[in-house]
C-alpha positions in Angstrom: 38.7 37.7 88.0 41.9 35.6 88.5 42.8 33.1 91.1 46.2 35.5 91.0 43.8 38.6 91.3 42.9 36.6 94.9 45.5 34.8 96.3 47.5 35.3 99.0 51.4 35.1 97.8 54.0 33.3 99.0 52.3 31.7 101.4 54.5 30.4 104.6 55.1 26.6 103.8 56.7 23.0 105.3 58.5 19.7 104.7 57.2 16.7 104.5 59.9 15.5 107.3 58.6 18.6 109.6 56.7 17.6 112.7 52.9 17.9 113.9 54.2 20.5 116.0 56.0 22.4 114.0 53.4 22.8 111.8 50.6 23.7 114.2 53.2 26.4 115.2 53.2 28.2 111.6 49.4 27.6 111.6 49.3 29.7 115.1 52.3 32.3 114.5 51.0 32.7 110.4 47.2 32.7 111.7 46.2 30.2 109.4 43.9 26.7 109.2 46.4 25.2 106.5 50.3 24.9 105.3 51.2 23.9 102.0 53.6 21.1 102.4 56.7 21.4 99.5 59.1 18.4 98.8 62.2 20.1 100.4 63.2 23.4 101.8 65.2 24.5 98.7 62.1 23.9 96.6 58.6 25.2 96.5 57.7 22.1 94.5 53.8 21.3 96.0 53.6 17.7 97.2 50.9 18.2 100.0 49.0 20.4 102.1 48.3 19.5 106.1 45.3 21.5 107.6 44.1 21.9 111.3 41.4 19.5 110.5 44.2 17.0 109.3 46.4 17.2 113.0 42.8 17.3 115.0 41.9 13.8 113.1 45.3 12.3 112.5 47.4 13.4 115.4 44.6 14.6 118.6 42.1 12.0 118.1 44.7 9.8 117.5 46.5 10.1 120.6 50.2 10.5 118.6 52.6 12.5 120.0 52.9 16.3 117.6 56.6 16.3 118.7 57.1 12.7 116.8 54.4 12.9 114.1 56.1 13.5 110.8 53.8 16.2 108.4 54.4 13.1 105.9 52.0 11.1 107.8 48.9 13.4 108.4 49.6 15.5 105.2 46.9 15.5 102.3 48.7 14.3 99.2 48.1 16.0 95.8 45.5 18.2 96.8 43.8 20.0 94.1 45.2 23.6 92.6 44.9 26.0 90.1 47.4 28.3 88.2 47.6 32.3 88.7 45.9 32.7 85.7 43.3 30.4 85.6 39.9 32.1 86.4 38.6 32.4 89.9 35.4 30.7 89.1 37.5 27.6 88.4 39.2 27.8 91.6 35.7 28.1 94.0 34.1 25.2 91.5 36.9 22.7 92.5 36.8 24.0 96.2 32.9 23.2 95.8 33.3 19.5 93.8 35.9 18.7 96.6 34.6 20.3 99.7 37.6 22.1 100.2 38.2 25.4 102.2 41.5 25.9 100.8 43.5 25.8 97.5 46.9 26.3 96.8 47.9 27.9 93.7 51.3 26.9 91.2 52.8 27.5 88.3 52.8 25.0 85.4 56.2 23.4 87.4 54.0 22.6 90.3 56.0 25.3 92.3 53.8 26.7 94.9 53.3 31.2 94.4 49.8 31.3 96.8 47.1 30.0 98.4 43.2 30.5 98.5 41.2 30.5 101.3 37.3 30.0 101.3 37.7 34.1 103.3 40.2 34.8 100.6 36.8 34.4 98.1 34.5 36.4 100.9 36.5 39.1 101.1 37.8 40.0 97.7 35.5 38.6 95.3 32.5 40.7 94.7 30.1 38.5 94.2 28.1 37.6 97.5 25.7 35.1 96.1 28.9 33.0 94.6 30.4 33.5 97.9 27.7 32.0 100.1 26.8 29.3 97.3 30.9 28.4 98.0 30.0 28.5 102.0 27.6 26.1 101.6 28.8 23.4 98.5 32.3 23.6 100.7 30.4 23.3 104.3 27.9 20.4 103.1 27.9 17.3 105.1 30.6 14.8 103.5 31.8 11.1 104.6 35.1 12.2 102.7 37.1 15.1 102.7 40.0 16.1 101.9 42.3 19.6 102.2 
């Protein structure tokens, strides 16, 4: 099974100059916990990712104004990625190693094509044991987390 078999294609994205409020709105509308950040509105070249956790820690907890805080100031830069043709186990292992719940899928030029979330693995991957192991590894307490 490849990443392309499991990924959600063409996810909604934002740009570094968008505000935290804009990204929160996208998360609400799309019912997602992360939004990939692309370099511009014309390009889908991935430059980062913003998660609900990023907003909680870097906007809410720091009492920043979500209407003026820019995505570039709270996003995770250079997130771990996979390509569509990569084996899904490679994505799962990367998620476990980096303790992240989502992994953007990019082509050879770094253009965003999809995203795999922990829920995608749980619902589309036919190996319950590996799914449970992934959840356990991703959820393990850590002092440093990204995406």
